[in-house]
VOGU-3710 file (C-alpha; in Angstrom, 3 decimals, decimal comma):
1> mtvyiirrfl> 74,670/96,978/130,478  75,540/100,053/132,545  77,119/98,571/135,628  79,623/96,838/133,056  80,277/100,015/130,758  81,389/101,877/133,973  83,184/98,659/135,070  85,454/98,913/131,720  85,694/102,514/131,790  87,479/102,420/135,519
11> nyailsliat> 89,629/99,516/134,083  90,500/102,230/130,986  90,812/104,810/133,263  93,379/102,620/135,471  95,297/101,294/132,678  95,360/105,381/131,135  96,904/106,702/134,630  99,410/103,711/134,760  100,456/104,144/131,090  101,067/107,766/131,741
21> cmayllasls> 103,379/107,059/134,889  104,943/104,510/132,620  105,923/107,538/129,775  107,232/109,778/132,062  109,434/106,848/133,731  110,602/106,155/130,608  110,832/109,870/129,266  112,971/110,139/132,199  115,267/107,286/131,847  115,957/108,251/127,969
31> lnpaerfygm> 116,032/111,897/128,230  118,367/114,362/129,727  116,979/117,686/130,239  120,542/118,956/131,471  122,077/118,957/127,687  120,205/121,867/126,388  122,429/123,857/128,678  125,558/121,890/127,833  125,202/123,249/124,567  125,146/126,953/125,303
41> nprppqssid> 128,008/129,519/124,537  128,559/130,477/127,358  127,388/127,481/129,506  125,681/128,716/132,409  127,073/127,702/135,806  125,913/124,619/136,970  123,870/126,200/139,902  121,665/128,311/137,387  121,435/124,716/135,344  120,089/123,124/138,851
51> aslnamgvnp> 117,946/126,058/139,282  115,759/125,893/135,964  115,805/122,201/136,482  114,212/122,134/140,182  111,728/124,721/138,597  110,504/122,651/136,109  110,833/119,668/138,640  112,907/117,430/136,217  116,777/117,384/138,148  118,421/113,803/137,496
61> dvpvlvrlwh> 119,744/114,747/140,644  116,116/114,122/142,273  115,047/110,690/142,244  112,685/109,562/139,560  109,949/108,118/141,901  110,361/111,236/143,808  109,616/113,417/140,563  106,839/111,515/139,716  105,495/111,550/143,066  105,468/115,495/142,557
71> wltnlftqfs> 104,433/115,237/139,042  101,237/113,479/139,962  100,580/115,213/143,208  100,373/118,543/141,247  98,047/117,085/138,597  95,985/116,197/140,943  95,752/118,725/143,050  96,374/122,002/140,910  95,695/120,254/137,359  99,042/121,234/136,246
81> lgttvggsqv> 101,151/119,026/134,129  104,611/121,196/134,786  106,418/123,368/132,554  107,820/123,205/129,218  111,620/124,218/128,768  110,402/126,977/126,864  109,003/128,387/130,221  105,314/127,510/129,196  102,592/125,788/130,851  102,058/122,169/129,308
91> taeiaarsga> 98,422/122,250/129,789  98,402/125,511/127,929  100,227/124,075/125,310  98,216/121,427/125,272  94,486/123,675/125,310  96,074/125,487/122,131  97,630/122,410/120,096  94,613/119,645/120,976  92,093/121,540/118,652  93,860/121,295/115,531
101> slrllligsi> 95,002/117,477/116,460  91,469/116,655/117,208  89,753/118,232/114,077  92,231/116,272/112,076  91,258/113,134/114,214  87,900/113,169/114,559  86,717/113,835/111,072  89,607/111,827/109,206  88,762/108,619/111,483  84,751/108,916/111,420
111> igailgvllg> 84,984/109,401/107,457  87,369/106,949/107,032  85,515/104,496/109,521  82,498/104,879/107,223  83,491/104,608/104,241  85,629/101,674/105,379  82,516/99,721/106,431  80,898/100,681/103,225  83,098/99,624/100,778  83,762/96,638/102,932
121> vwgavrqyra> 79,832/95,634/103,059  79,854/96,405/98,922  83,167/94,303/98,325  81,569/91,225/100,324  77,882/91,708/98,126  79,565/92,296/94,755  82,325/89,282/95,760  85,255/89,010/93,044  83,180/91,831/90,583  85,653/94,201/88,802
131> sdqivtyasy> 84,649/96,776/91,516  85,104/94,599/94,398  89,016/93,599/92,646  89,172/97,401/92,429  88,843/98,249/96,244  90,452/95,044/97,429  93,677/95,725/95,645  93,608/99,801/96,449  93,293/98,638/100,059  96,510/96,825/99,467
141> ivfatptfvi> 98,559/99,584/98,039  97,131/102,170/100,475  98,007/99,730/103,630  101,309/99,500/102,022  102,045/103,079/102,361  103,401/104,938/105,168  101,379/107,625/106,522  103,960/110,611/105,629  104,487/109,086/102,406  100,613/109,575/101,246
151> gvllmilatq> 100,526/112,956/102,631  103,887/114,066/100,335  102,453/112,634/97,452  99,328/114,499/98,055  101,378/117,550/98,376  102,968/116,604/94,910  99,793/116,302/93,436  97,977/119,409/94,754  101,126/121,260/93,386  100,488/120,189/90,062
161> fnsivgsqii> 97,013/120,916/90,250  97,411/123,927/91,246  99,953/124,595/88,214  97,450/123,153/85,731  94,599/125,412/86,864  97,263/128,349/86,999  95,827/129,315/90,624  96,854/128,381/94,059  92,952/126,831/94,476  94,484/124,040/97,111
171> tftgeytagi> 96,804/125,338/100,062  98,218/122,949/102,648  100,983/124,340/104,599  99,953/124,967/107,895  96,242/124,877/109,722  95,644/127,973/108,107  96,953/131,139/106,191  99,485/133,115/108,122  97,909/136,694/108,354  94,683/136,018/106,894
181> sgswwdlald> 91,886/138,649/107,238  88,314/138,446/106,456  84,857/137,536/107,574  83,941/134,484/109,377  82,969/132,253/106,410  86,692/133,533/104,564  88,377/132,384/107,839  86,215/129,033/107,874  86,858/128,174/104,263  90,770/128,917/104,507
191> raihlllpti> 91,014/126,155/107,257  88,666/123,812/105,581  90,809/124,403/102,626  94,040/123,750/104,698  92,203/120,458/106,299  91,636/118,722/102,976  95,034/116,914/102,028  95,610/115,842/105,577  92,021/114,623/106,025  91,754/112,850/102,529
201> alvlisaasf> 95,455/110,904/103,665  94,068/110,123/107,201  90,591/108,953/105,332  92,648/106,687/102,569  94,539/105,034/105,865  91,067/103,875/107,852  89,084/103,134/104,953  91,651/100,993/103,851  92,131/99,370/107,094  88,506/99,286/107,903
211> sryqrsvmld> 87,555/98,090/104,567  89,612/94,859/104,569  88,407/93,610/108,142  84,971/94,447/107,273  84,593/92,531/103,933  86,375/89,244/105,651  83,750/89,853/108,358  80,560/90,461/105,897  81,512/87,065/103,559  81,233/85,229/106,908
221> vlgadyirta> 77,700/86,563/107,386  76,332/86,091/103,928  76,494/82,219/104,466  74,989/82,323/107,885  72,031/80,144/108,415  69,568/83,417/109,538  70,430/84,695/106,101  69,563/81,868/103,931  66,271/81,365/106,121  65,276/85,367/105,707
231> rakglprtka> 65,856/84,269/101,959  63,721/81,585/101,894  61,283/83,340/103,325  60,707/85,718/100,757  62,926/88,522/101,832  65,165/90,416/98,479  68,467/89,582/99,224  69,420/93,105/99,553  66,823/93,547/102,731  67,661/90,100/104,229
241> lfrhgvrlal> 71,728/91,441/104,427  71,275/95,022/105,307  68,494/94,116/107,980  69,983/90,624/109,173  73,475/90,837/108,167  75,487/94,438/108,260  74,120/94,730/112,235  76,021/91,491/113,020  78,688/92,393/110,879  79,298/94,965/112,959
251> ipmstffays> 79,847/94,023/115,979  83,783/93,256/115,328  84,015/96,208/114,020  83,897/97,943/117,496  86,613/95,978/118,639  88,609/96,729/115,880  87,811/99,973/116,305  89,686/100,359/119,565  92,390/98,063/118,465  93,205/100,559/115,536
261> fgtliagsam> 92,936/104,163/117,014  95,911/103,998/118,222  97,492/103,249/114,742  95,014/106,433/113,503  96,544/108,558/116,449  100,126/108,130/115,324  98,749/108,644/111,611  97,220/111,897/112,427  100,812/112,694/114,172  102,751/112,154/111,085
271> leivfswrgm> 100,462/114,110/109,156  100,484/116,932/111,362  104,561/116,730/110,796  104,048/116,406/106,990  101,821/119,820/107,005  103,452/121,463/109,308  100,207/121,476/111,582  100,634/123,132/115,149  99,170/120,315/116,452  99,586/117,451/119,570
281> gqfqieaiqk> 101,923/115,526/117,070  104,364/118,109/116,035  104,690/118,987/120,128  105,513/115,675/120,784  108,381/115,357/118,560  109,801/118,841/119,485  109,041/117,507/123,124  111,515/114,788/122,347  114,107/116,616/120,537  114,606/118,967/123,388
291> sdinavagca> 114,514/116,473/126,127  111,320/117,676/127,663  110,307/115,118/130,110  107,334/117,364/131,294  105,808/117,680/127,487  106,495/114,412/127,122  104,120/113,041/129,733  101,525/115,409/128,980  101,359/114,324/125,595  101,113/110,858/126,926
301> lfvavlylia> 98,170/111,694/128,990  96,698/113,197/126,113  97,081/109,889/124,005  95,719/107,825/126,942  92,675/109,729/127,381  91,937/109,529/123,979  92,547/105,838/124,091  90,223/105,780/127,263  87,042/107,746/124,902  87,706/105,547/122,511
311> stlsevlyaa> 87,942/102,360/124,423  84,538/102,770/126,087  82,618/104,052/122,945  83,811/100,773/121,752  82,559/98,944/124,331  79,103/100,826/124,198  78,667/100,214/120,771  79,713/96,494/121,162  76,742/96,192/123,797  74,165/98,554/121,601
321> ldpeseeltv> 75,000/96,385/118,646  74,792/93,017/121,072  73,036/93,727/123,901  72,483/90,173/124,881  76,104/89,398/125,363  77,409/92,706/127,471  79,334/90,154/129,272  81,085/89,061/126,306  84,662/90,368/126,338  87,120/90,461/123,343
331> svmqekaiee> 89,301/87,853/124,627  86,083/85,343/124,734  85,047/86,426/120,841  88,527/85,606/120,085  88,859/82,201/121,917  85,308/80,993/120,234  86,183/82,246/116,517  89,510/80,332/117,462  87,896/76,629/118,549  85,410/77,183/115,771
341> sletvsdvtq> 88,597/77,810/113,046  90,343/74,842/115,180  87,048/72,432/114,082  86,911/73,521/111,067  90,421/73,331/109,664  90,165/69,585/111,365  87,150/68,898/109,828  88,815/69,893/106,773  91,933/67,823/107,087  89,775/65,020/108,059
351> trkplsrtgl> 87,423/65,081/104,994  90,448/65,143/102,854  92,970/62,201/104,342  95,086/61,721/101,414  96,200/65,414/101,668  98,371/66,756/104,384  97,735/70,049/105,994  100,625/71,284/104,042  99,438/69,806/101,034  95,721/71,615/101,432
361> vwlrlkkmpr> 97,625/74,755/101,755  99,807/74,493/98,632  96,852/73,508/96,719  94,953/76,588/97,850  97,917/78,570/97,370  98,569/77,705/93,203  95,148/79,011/93,045  95,339/82,402/94,020  96,983/84,628/91,095  97,974/87,003/93,861
371> fwigitivva> 100,609/84,908/95,760  102,559/84,591/92,457  102,318/88,210/91,572  103,459/89,276/95,521  106,399/85,885/95,503  107,680/86,861/92,199  107,934/90,806/92,808  109,488/90,218/96,266  111,886/87,814/94,976  112,884/90,275/92,206
381> iilwafvgpl> 113,344/92,944/94,539  115,552/91,265/96,781  117,756/90,089/93,610  117,538/93,681/92,346  118,305/94,939/95,440  121,682/92,920/96,576  122,576/92,110/92,761  121,930/95,798/91,210  124,729/97,495/92,924  127,066/94,875/91,446
391> vypwsitdrd> 126,827/96,067/88,124  126,002/99,640/88,497  128,768/102,159/87,845  127,712/104,373/90,324  127,805/103,786/94,461  126,166/106,035/97,232  129,434/107,495/98,021  130,181/108,601/94,457  129,419/112,353/93,284  129,091/113,707/89,833
401> plnmgmgptm> 129,880/117,716/89,710  128,668/117,385/85,992  125,121/116,481/86,798  123,915/117,658/90,077  120,468/118,235/91,140  119,344/116,499/87,472  116,424/114,010/86,606  116,683/110,557/85,513  119,011/109,964/82,466  120,860/107,454/81,061
411> ihwfgtnsig> 123,654/107,957/83,330  121,760/108,336/86,330  118,752/106,518/85,895  116,711/108,008/89,163  118,368/111,101/89,126  121,201/112,763/91,288  120,704/115,429/94,905  122,006/118,728/95,043  125,840/117,341/95,524  125,545/114,923/92,698
421> qdiyaqtlag> 124,940/111,692/94,462  123,161/108,936/92,458  119,970/108,376/94,126  119,273/105,020/92,306  122,461/103,898/93,934  121,424/105,478/96,972  118,018/103,648/96,650  119,332/99,824/96,461  121,590/100,683/99,568  118,677/102,170/101,455
431> lqksliiglv> 116,648/98,787/100,286  118,820/96,399/101,680  118,743/97,528/104,841  114,959/97,781/104,623  114,752/94,407/103,640  117,253/93,139/106,384  115,460/94,904/109,126  112,215/93,648/108,085  113,517/90,024/107,512  115,020/90,035/110,952
441> agptatliaa> 112,718/92,095/113,303  109,007/90,808/111,913  109,946/87,008/112,634  111,854/88,134/115,798  108,250/90,100/116,911  106,354/86,688/115,875  108,874/84,754/118,566  108,215/87,331/121,060  104,936/87,024/120,726  104,654/83,358/120,670
451> vvgstagyig> 106,524/82,427/123,646  104,932/85,508/125,579  101,465/84,406/124,502  101,177/80,862/124,789  103,354/81,049/128,440  100,170/83,378/129,411  97,434/81,382/127,869  98,815/78,132/129,432  99,666/78,249/132,918  96,943/81,093/133,453
461> gwvdrviqwv> 96,301/82,261/137,080  98,549/85,720/138,216  101,152/85,114/135,336  98,108/85,569/132,779  96,872/88,313/134,233  100,578/90,300/134,866  101,218/89,597/131,198  98,107/91,038/130,143  98,195/94,029/132,120  101,555/94,744/130,566
471> illllvipaf> 100,544/94,020/127,382  97,439/96,451/127,250  99,969/99,151/128,897  101,951/98,870/125,629  99,031/99,479/123,507  97,721/102,437/125,604  100,239/104,001/124,057  100,978/103,969/120,481  104,399/101,888/119,183  105,339/104,860/117,015
481> flfillapli> 105,074/107,279/120,095  107,292/104,666/122,143  109,497/104,120/119,358  110,503/107,436/119,493  110,363/108,372/123,045  113,308/105,475/123,860  115,192/106,238/120,399  117,738/108,529/122,427  118,888/105,182/124,022  120,022/103,619/120,969
491> kglgwvvlmf> 121,252/106,731/118,758  124,488/106,203/117,644  123,997/102,608/118,430  123,808/101,251/114,589  121,206/100,162/112,643  121,400/96,508/113,831  120,022/97,546/117,316  117,341/99,488/115,562  116,738/96,284/114,191  115,955/94,525/117,547
501> yialfswmim> 114,435/97,570/119,115  111,806/97,812/116,296  110,882/93,861/117,195  110,848/94,516/120,941  107,709/96,600/120,362  105,956/94,728/117,678  104,836/91,980/119,341  101,574/92,782/121,488  98,799/92,476/119,448  99,844/89,061/118,145
511> aqvvrsqtrs> 100,988/88,114/121,558  96,889/88,450/122,437  95,761/85,990/119,062  98,644/83,542/120,479  97,250/83,451/124,104  93,392/83,027/122,597  94,433/80,268/120,909  96,870/78,702/123,679  93,907/78,371/126,047  91,914/77,030/123,416
521> lrnrdfvraa> 94,388/74,312/122,763  95,846/73,567/126,146  92,557/71,209/126,980  92,851/69,158/123,541  93,945/65,469/124,387  97,541/65,947/123,081  98,092/68,593/125,283  96,935/66,571/128,390  98,427/63,072/127,463  101,753/65,492/127,197
531> rymgepthti> 100,775/66,996/130,798  100,115/63,746/132,444  103,459/62,160/130,989  105,166/64,635/133,092  106,647/66,755/130,193  107,618/70,383/131,633  105,768/73,349/130,790  108,259/74,630/128,566  108,576/71,310/126,643  104,624/71,205/126,151
541> lsrhiipnma> 104,777/74,839/124,891  107,522/74,334/122,453  106,689/70,878/121,314  103,302/70,741/121,068  101,300/74,405/121,802  103,240/76,441/119,545  104,082/74,132/116,656  100,338/73,704/116,559  100,387/77,426/115,405  102,580/77,523/112,783
551> slliidatlg> 100,458/78,527/110,125  98,984/81,273/112,481  102,738/82,251/113,164  104,168/82,352/109,489  101,302/84,656/108,731  102,355/87,293/111,439  106,000/86,783/110,669  105,282/87,543/106,737  103,262/90,620/107,573  105,601/91,324/110,109
561> vvsaimaets> 107,947/92,119/108,040  105,831/94,606/106,368  105,301/96,686/109,939  108,972/96,404/110,533  109,874/97,802/107,073  107,310/100,833/108,020  108,399/101,337/111,624  112,100/101,678/110,381  111,181/103,757/106,957  109,024/105,885/109,628
571> lsyfgfgiqk> 111,542/106,328/112,316  114,342/107,315/110,067  111,984/109,717/108,363  111,557/111,743/111,404  115,369/111,278/112,573  114,901/108,673/115,176  116,240/105,712/113,294  118,976/105,213/110,935  120,999/108,274/111,144  123,481/109,760/108,588
581> pdvsigtlla> 126,092/109,112/106,837  124,008/105,757/106,864  121,484/105,242/104,087  117,961/104,090/104,279  114,922/104,250/102,178  113,347/106,613/105,064  116,533/109,358/105,373  116,529/109,474/101,082  112,499/110,022/101,779  113,288/112,575/104,718
591> dgtaaavtrp> 115,942/114,263/102,182  113,550/114,425/99,197  110,479/115,681/100,823  111,693/119,448/100,746  112,471/119,683/97,308  109,894/117,011/96,493  107,576/119,530/94,687  110,623/121,085/92,525  112,470/117,544/92,513  110,222/115,279/92,548
601> wlfvfpafvl> 112,282/112,167/91,511  114,414/112,730/94,822  111,260/111,513/96,966  108,806/109,554/94,315  111,655/107,004/93,391  112,467/105,948/96,531  108,507/105,906/97,655  107,694/104,015/94,754  110,102/100,957/95,375  109,076/100,977/99,020
611> iillfaislv> 105,258/101,234/98,290  105,595/98,146/95,701  108,040/96,095/97,936  105,436/96,483/100,905  102,582/95,851/98,583  104,070/93,020/97,177  104,454/91,477/100,839  100,826/92,227/101,575  100,081/90,145/99,023  101,900/87,418/99,989
621> gdalrdaidp> 100,952/87,408/103,523  97,193/87,812/102,814  97,058/84,878/100,422  99,345/82,702/103,332  96,413/83,488/105,799  93,476/82,696/102,929  95,259/79,419/102,131  95,795/78,286/105,597  92,498/79,437/107,220  89,700/78,017/105,109
631> tsgmnrd> 87,209/79,801/107,126  88,592/83,024/105,598  86,447/85,553/104,306  89,000/86,138/101,149  89,339/82,223/100,733  85,960/81,538/98,802  87,116/81,208/95,148
//
């Protein structure tokens, strides 16, 4: 096992280094550090600008590969990441900020993972009871709520709580209270209070994700032969489950932890910005805004190291839980699970010959209340978004000077902002863009995943290895950081370009799944027959491989709509997506955050509409998944 872990560690280490180099190259491509000098008044002479850029090692006149080599040389010989645009050392900034980020990330992710696993096991054991239904739908709601929205809503609730009790019990701005003095206990308590809300937000996100996955895995374990055998020998149900079932149900969670860690890092970074923490998330955003290439590369290295540690721990945990399978990689596990799923689908289809596959899916869907609830809400919101503005008297540009900054009234249903613009009209306009972006970017990302994943899985060899490395490299750096890193390249090009930009970086995980399923399908008789008949590779993929994964791709395209809308909203909220004067849900939430405590309607109404939309789409996506996959842990009605 030790040799296996060391080999995996070295593999992740190489990936992390290459990902850091890739981040440096992308930052050099998208950022122009000379712009900050051009905006000065008076503008410094060109010789002075060149001297400053040379001192930082980011002069664009020097070939980028030469600059990267110098940066790597300083990293390995002097342990230096260069200087920031402000003149400080990047390593010093990371050392000063990483403590706050790691404290939030570790506490939130560990508590969230433990809580999520416990809730998942509890829900599986008490399947379809009231407690299970409450946890399930609560996880849907949290999963459908962007991280920064959860943070701001917690701030609003904390402010209302402080107002009710008449004392500032919960403080949340910054990592600690500026200028506070006292004993060690007083300082620690102050930091703990400031840590409370960000930790709750991260715990909610992590627990919702882990509980859904753990419940599904645990339900598969409940029907296993060894559980029935243990029960037959007289072992009580609870002991049989925890002695024999929970351990095996935890094995896939070790892999899930590695895949979800990037999302947790991105979520932690967003929360740092929302709660004004001086952490690595804030440092990353500021570095991109200031076109600070060295700082961006340093942040990428920091994230890559965290991914290296998390992936290695995941491998150790997997080997510890299942020591007999230390050479069983994630891809092999996926292939075996997919083969079993395909065989089960085939068996079900054969036992019910009068019904086609589509008929079976529809039969299951008709029995799922959450499908009808979700599809009804989605259709209603689409009609509302595009028909509502036609019958509403106010447009997004109209101003009402007599009702500036007013709350909801019969005249302005969602209230107005500080300059008298109608929030209801702006919410509908933003909702239109979010729907279009989601409905296009989600399926487009699925199409990319289908083409790339099936090509890698079918051709194999060096093509497969190259594609695998590219996917893993893109997974080392969280997608949110890739979005904001390359955002300057598309700034000002409009939201249509943003839509395809989101799709371009949202296909990697699904491509892994498609690759695994293609490796299972490529040896089936119908594929061999097509190959023997001389059909070219692209024809086999388009006519035989991809159509046999239609159900899987439909599910991913549906849930991809949620991911695309979340990506657009998050980018626009932090200033990297849709730009004013255009309106989106993200820009409305950004404008409403500053006044969320004093004028909550500016934030709450757009946030509520967004959550309901994403919640409904998630219900539809999960219902489709359970109806299409008869082995799904959720599908045991």
